[in-house]
Every structure is written in C-alpha cells, then in structure tokens.
C-alpha positions as CSV (number, residue, x, y, z in Angstrom):
1,M,46.4,105.6,-91.7
2,D,44.6,106.8,-94.9
3,T,42.3,104.6,-96.9
4,D,44.7,104.0,-99.8
5,L,47.5,103.0,-97.5
6,T,45.3,100.7,-95.6
7,A,44.1,99.1,-98.8
8,A,47.7,98.6,-100.0
9,Y,48.7,96.9,-96.7
10,D,45.5,94.7,-97.1
11,R,46.6,93.8,-100.7
12,C,50.0,92.8,-99.5
13,R,48.5,90.7,-96.7
14,D,46.2,88.9,-99.1
15,L,49.1,88.1,-101.4
16,H,51.1,86.7,-98.4
17,R,48.2,84.6,-97.2
18,R,47.5,83.1,-100.6
19,H,51.0,82.5,-101.8
20,G,53.3,82.3,-98.8
21,R,51.6,79.8,-96.4
22,T,54.7,78.8,-94.5
23,Y,55.9,82.3,-93.8
24,Y,52.4,83.7,-93.4
25,L,51.9,81.3,-90.5
26,A,55.2,82.3,-89.0
27,T,54.3,86.0,-89.4
28,R,51.2,85.5,-87.3
29,L,53.4,85.0,-84.3
30,L,54.8,88.6,-84.5
31,P,53.3,91.5,-82.6
32,A,50.4,92.9,-84.6
33,W,52.1,96.2,-85.4
34,K,55.0,94.4,-87.1
35,R,53.0,92.0,-89.2
36,R,51.8,94.5,-91.8
37,H,55.3,95.6,-92.5
38,V,56.4,92.0,-93.2
39,H,53.3,91.6,-95.4
40,A,54.4,94.7,-97.3
41,L,57.8,93.2,-98.0
42,Y,56.3,89.9,-99.1
43,G,53.8,91.7,-101.3
44,F,56.7,93.6,-103.0
45,T,58.7,90.5,-103.7
46,R,55.7,88.4,-104.7
47,Y,54.3,91.0,-107.1
48,A,57.6,91.3,-108.9
49,D,57.8,87.5,-109.1
50,E,54.4,87.3,-110.6
51,I,55.4,89.8,-113.3
52,V,58.2,87.4,-114.2
53,D,56.5,84.1,-113.7
54,R,52.8,84.6,-114.2
55,T,53.0,86.3,-117.6
56,E,54.7,83.4,-119.5
57,D,52.4,83.8,-122.5
58,L,54.1,87.2,-123.2
59,P,57.4,87.6,-125.0
60,P,60.4,88.1,-122.6
61,A,60.9,91.7,-123.9
62,E,57.3,92.6,-122.9
63,R,57.7,91.0,-119.5
64,A,60.9,92.8,-119.0
65,A,59.2,96.1,-119.9
66,R,56.4,95.4,-117.4
67,L,59.0,94.8,-114.6
68,D,61.0,97.8,-115.6
69,D,57.8,100.0,-115.6
70,W,56.8,98.7,-112.1
71,G,60.3,99.2,-110.8
72,G,60.3,102.7,-112.3
73,R,57.1,103.6,-110.4
74,F,58.7,102.2,-107.2
75,V,61.8,104.3,-107.6
76,A,59.6,107.4,-108.4
77,G,57.8,106.7,-105.2
78,L,61.0,106.6,-103.3
79,H,61.7,110.1,-104.5
80,G,58.4,111.3,-103.2
81,E,56.3,111.2,-106.4
82,P,52.7,110.1,-106.2
83,V,52.3,106.4,-106.9
84,D,49.2,104.8,-108.6
85,D,49.6,101.2,-107.6
86,P,47.6,98.8,-105.4
87,L,50.5,97.8,-103.1
88,L,53.5,100.1,-103.5
89,P,52.2,102.6,-101.0
90,A,52.5,100.0,-98.3
91,V,56.1,99.1,-99.4
92,L,57.1,102.7,-99.5
93,H,55.6,103.4,-96.1
94,T,57.5,100.4,-94.6
95,I,60.7,101.6,-96.1
96,A,60.2,105.1,-94.6
97,V,59.2,103.8,-91.2
98,F,62.3,101.6,-90.8
99,D,64.7,103.5,-93.1
100,L,65.4,100.3,-95.0
101,D,68.3,100.2,-97.4
102,R,67.1,101.2,-100.9
103,D,70.0,99.3,-102.4
104,D,68.5,96.0,-101.2
105,F,65.4,96.7,-103.3
106,A,67.4,97.6,-106.4
107,S,69.4,94.3,-106.0
108,F,66.1,92.4,-105.7
109,L,64.7,93.8,-108.8
110,K,67.9,93.1,-110.7
111,S,67.7,89.5,-109.8
112,M,64.1,89.3,-110.9
113,A,65.1,90.7,-114.2
114,M,67.8,88.0,-114.5
115,D,65.0,85.3,-114.4
116,L,63.8,86.6,-117.8
117,T,67.1,85.9,-119.5
118,V,69.2,83.5,-117.4
119,H,68.0,79.9,-117.4
120,S,70.8,78.1,-115.6
121,Y,73.9,78.8,-113.5
122,R,77.3,77.4,-114.3
123,T,78.6,77.3,-110.7
124,Y,77.3,77.7,-107.2
125,D,79.1,81.0,-106.9
126,H,77.1,82.2,-109.9
127,L,73.9,81.1,-108.3
128,L,75.0,82.9,-105.1
129,D,75.3,86.1,-107.1
130,Y,71.7,85.7,-108.1
131,M,70.6,84.7,-104.6
132,E,72.3,87.7,-103.2
133,G,69.6,89.9,-104.7
134,S,66.7,87.4,-104.6
135,A,67.3,86.0,-101.1
136,A,70.1,87.5,-99.0
137,V,68.6,91.0,-99.3
138,I,65.3,89.7,-98.0
139,G,67.0,88.9,-94.8
140,T,68.6,92.3,-94.4
141,M,65.3,94.0,-95.3
142,M,63.6,92.1,-92.6
143,L,66.1,92.7,-89.9
144,P,65.1,96.2,-88.9
145,I,61.5,95.2,-88.7
146,L,62.3,92.2,-86.5
147,G,64.7,94.1,-84.3
148,S,67.9,92.9,-82.9
149,S,70.2,93.4,-79.9
150,D,73.2,93.6,-82.2
151,P,72.1,94.5,-85.8
152,L,75.7,94.3,-87.2
153,A,76.3,90.8,-85.8
154,A,72.8,89.7,-86.9
155,R,73.2,90.9,-90.5
156,E,75.2,87.9,-91.8
157,P,73.0,85.3,-90.2
158,A,70.0,87.1,-91.7
159,R,71.6,86.8,-95.2
160,Q,72.4,83.2,-94.6
161,L,68.8,82.5,-93.7
162,G,67.7,84.0,-96.9
163,F,70.1,81.7,-98.8
164,A,68.9,78.7,-96.8
165,F,65.2,79.4,-97.5
166,Q,65.7,80.0,-101.2
167,L,67.9,77.0,-101.7
168,T,65.3,74.9,-100.0
169,N,62.7,76.2,-102.4
170,F,65.0,75.5,-105.4
171,I,65.4,71.9,-104.1
172,R,61.7,71.4,-103.6
173,D,60.7,73.1,-106.9
174,V,63.0,71.5,-109.4
175,A,60.0,70.2,-111.4
176,E,58.2,73.5,-111.4
177,D,61.3,75.4,-112.4
178,L,61.8,73.0,-115.3
179,D,58.3,73.8,-116.5
180,R,59.4,77.5,-116.6
181,G,62.6,76.6,-118.6
182,R,64.9,77.1,-115.6
183,T,67.3,75.0,-113.5
184,Y,68.7,76.4,-110.3
185,L,70.9,73.3,-109.7
186,P,74.4,74.5,-110.8
187,D,75.7,73.0,-114.0
188,E,79.0,72.0,-112.3
189,D,77.0,70.1,-109.6
190,M,75.0,68.3,-112.2
191,A,78.1,67.4,-114.1
192,R,79.7,66.1,-110.9
193,F,76.9,63.5,-110.6
194,G,76.5,62.8,-114.3
195,V,73.1,64.5,-114.6
196,T,72.0,66.5,-117.6
197,R,69.0,68.7,-118.2
198,D,67.6,66.0,-120.4
199,N,67.8,63.6,-117.5
200,L,65.9,66.0,-115.3
201,L,63.2,66.5,-118.0
202,A,62.9,62.7,-118.4
203,A,62.5,62.3,-114.6
204,R,59.9,65.0,-114.7
205,A,58.0,63.1,-117.3
206,A,58.4,59.8,-115.5
207,G,57.5,61.2,-112.1
208,R,60.5,59.7,-110.4
209,S,64.2,60.4,-110.1
210,T,67.2,58.3,-111.1
211,G,69.8,57.4,-108.5
212,A,72.2,60.0,-109.9
213,I,69.5,62.7,-109.5
214,R,68.8,61.6,-106.0
215,D,72.6,61.9,-105.2
216,L,72.6,65.4,-106.7
217,V,69.7,66.4,-104.6
218,R,71.3,64.9,-101.5
219,Y,74.3,67.1,-102.2
220,E,72.2,70.2,-102.5
221,V,70.4,69.4,-99.3
222,A,73.7,69.2,-97.4
223,R,74.6,72.6,-98.9
224,A,71.3,74.1,-97.7
225,Q,71.9,72.7,-94.2
226,A,75.2,74.5,-94.1
227,H,73.4,77.8,-94.7
228,Y,70.9,77.0,-91.9
229,A,73.8,76.3,-89.6
230,A,75.4,79.6,-90.5
231,A,72.0,81.4,-89.8
232,A,71.3,79.6,-86.5
233,A,73.0,82.0,-84.2
234,G,71.1,85.0,-85.6
235,V,67.7,83.8,-84.3
236,T,68.6,84.4,-80.7
237,M,70.0,87.9,-81.6
238,L,66.5,89.0,-82.6
239,A,64.2,91.0,-80.4
240,P,62.5,88.5,-78.0
241,A,59.0,89.3,-79.5
242,S,60.3,88.3,-83.0
243,Q,62.0,85.0,-82.2
244,A,59.0,82.8,-82.3
245,C,58.2,83.9,-85.8
246,I,61.7,83.2,-87.2
247,R,62.1,80.1,-85.1
248,T,58.9,78.8,-86.8
249,A,60.0,79.8,-90.3
250,Y,63.4,78.2,-89.7
251,A,61.9,74.9,-88.5
252,L,59.2,74.8,-91.2
253,Y,61.4,75.6,-94.2
254,G,64.1,73.3,-92.8
255,G,61.4,70.7,-92.4
256,I,61.0,70.7,-96.2
257,L,64.5,69.2,-96.4
258,G,63.4,66.5,-94.0
259,E,60.5,65.7,-96.2
260,V,62.8,65.6,-99.2
261,A,65.1,63.1,-97.4
262,A,62.1,61.1,-96.3
263,Q,61.2,60.4,-99.9
264,D,64.7,59.3,-100.6
265,F,65.7,62.7,-102.1
266,D,63.3,62.1,-105.1
267,V,61.9,65.6,-105.8
268,F,59.8,64.3,-108.8
269,V,57.7,61.7,-107.0
270,R,55.8,64.4,-105.2
271,R,56.3,68.0,-104.0
272,A,57.8,67.9,-100.5
273,V,55.6,69.7,-98.0
274,V,55.4,69.7,-94.2
275,P,52.0,68.3,-93.1
276,Q,49.5,70.9,-91.7
277,R,49.3,69.2,-88.3
278,R,53.1,69.4,-87.9
279,R,53.1,73.0,-89.1
280,M,50.7,74.0,-86.3
281,A,52.6,72.0,-83.7
282,V,55.9,73.8,-84.7
283,A,54.2,77.2,-84.4
284,A,52.8,76.3,-81.0
285,R,56.1,75.0,-79.7
286,A,57.9,78.1,-80.9
287,L,55.5,80.3,-78.9
288,L,56.3,78.3,-75.8
289,T,60.0,78.3,-76.3
290,P,61.8,80.9,-74.1
291,A,63.6,83.7,-76.0
292,G,67.3,83.0,-76.3
293,T,66.9,79.3,-76.8
294,P,69.2,78.1,-79.6
295,V,67.6,76.6,-82.7
296,T,68.4,73.1,-84.0
297,V,69.8,72.9,-87.5
298,P,67.1,71.2,-89.5
299,G,67.1,67.9,-91.4
300,P,68.7,64.5,-91.0
301,P,72.5,64.0,-91.3
302,V,73.3,64.0,-95.0
303,R,76.4,62.1,-96.2
C-alpha cells in the first residue's frame, strides 16, 4: 500500500478513535484486515459531519459550499481523477475493494446537506427520510465489509440497525442538538405529549426534564427498541468473524437506552453513557459468544 493511502487510512482510524468510542471498541473485534475499511467509512461520515457541525461560526451558505466542494472532490475521485485530500483516498480504495454502492454515499451527503437548512421534522416519516441517507445507508455500506451468508436477507436488518443507532443518538443528544438549533424529535410526537421547543429549551437551561418531556422520551425509546428488534436477526446472518463486532455495537448502543431509562428518561439531567467497565465486559462477552447465537433486544420494557 502506498504512503498516501496508508496515511489516509491512519487519518480515518484517528477520527474513529477520537470521536466514535463505542463503535471503535466494537471494530477492534473484527479481523485486522477488515478494520481499516470500517475506519474509512467512519472517517468519511465523520468528516462530512464536521463540515456541517464544526463550522458553526460560518454562514450556512459557506458551510454548504464547503460540503459541496468536498463532495465534488469525492465524486471526481470515484471517476478516477487524482484526489488531494487527507482521507478520501482510503474511502475510495474501500469502495473499490468491496464495490460499494455509490448511491449510498450520494444519499449520505444529501442528508448532511439537509442539516444546514432543516432544523426539525414534522412527522416520523419525514425523519425516516432523513435517516435513510444518514443512517440506513451506513448499514448497507458496512454489509459487504462485514460479510454475510445471505446479503439480500441481511440488507433490511442492516438498514434497521442504522435507524436504531441513530435514533439512540438523537434521544441521548437532545440537549446538544438544541445547542445547534435542531430537534430530531418529530413535531407530531412533541405535540402528542404537549411539548414545545420552548419547553425543551427551558429544560436544557434547568438541567432537568418535565414529566411531559420524560413521557416523550419514553415513547421515542420504545420506537428505537422496535428498530433494534427488526435488526436482531441480521446479526446472526453476518460472517462469523464479524458477529462479535456487531454484537458489541448492538449491545452498547442499546445500553444507552437502558441508561436513559435508568435516569427516568430525563435526557437533560446528564448525558446517558454506558460505563467503561461495562463496555469492556460487553466486548469480552461478545468475543466468547458462539457465532449464530441470537442477540437480545436491548433496554427495559417500555410502556
């Protein structure tokens, strides 16, 4: 592997290690030759996200121009043109090695662009349209790298796991998203529980939720659990060497829902995280679990 390509993979791995602690831990359970490709996909998604979320001092039009410029360089690279970028060579190499669907990457970039102009979603169906590009396609990008005994059957569970992980993040990060001027809790769900954006902002300022907000979050946790349930069968369809990785990610992301429930569904009192000792125990248990063992849908019963 040439020096520039190695450096690009290293850059992606560093982004993954610094910003994706849960999934980085899970990725360490993969065979070494697969890890760099997962790091490349994470690096691609993280870098695009940083263009959107880490340049908040710039006008939206300039942030959009930066994203469009980077996306243009990526597309040029797909067509064989030289790419001057610290991480795109790794992404392009991974796409070529596994013949990944280019449309998934276009969908992802489209959803990232939406974050510059769309600040809320009227219905869950509208949010799903956004998550199709920002989450479901991550599952389908990953599937060829992980390997599967039945790729067609595993495709929908992979999409569902993308939805589950992202909705978990939205639930955990309500406060952070408010700071960015966004809400990913659908407007119709908020109205159902009598919650307004001002209520969320007041809870953010107070550092605690109202009963209505906790009921809303409980409802969204149940919705996320449904996605985990729809994804569960896909874990055992993966190549045996990949199952410990996804089993760990499944349990750790799902464990965030358990932490949310443990704090009475108050996402403002603290950021829900799975303690490090439990994270390591989950990874160790996954390594010792025989391939083909079904996963347990995470979280407590939610009513």
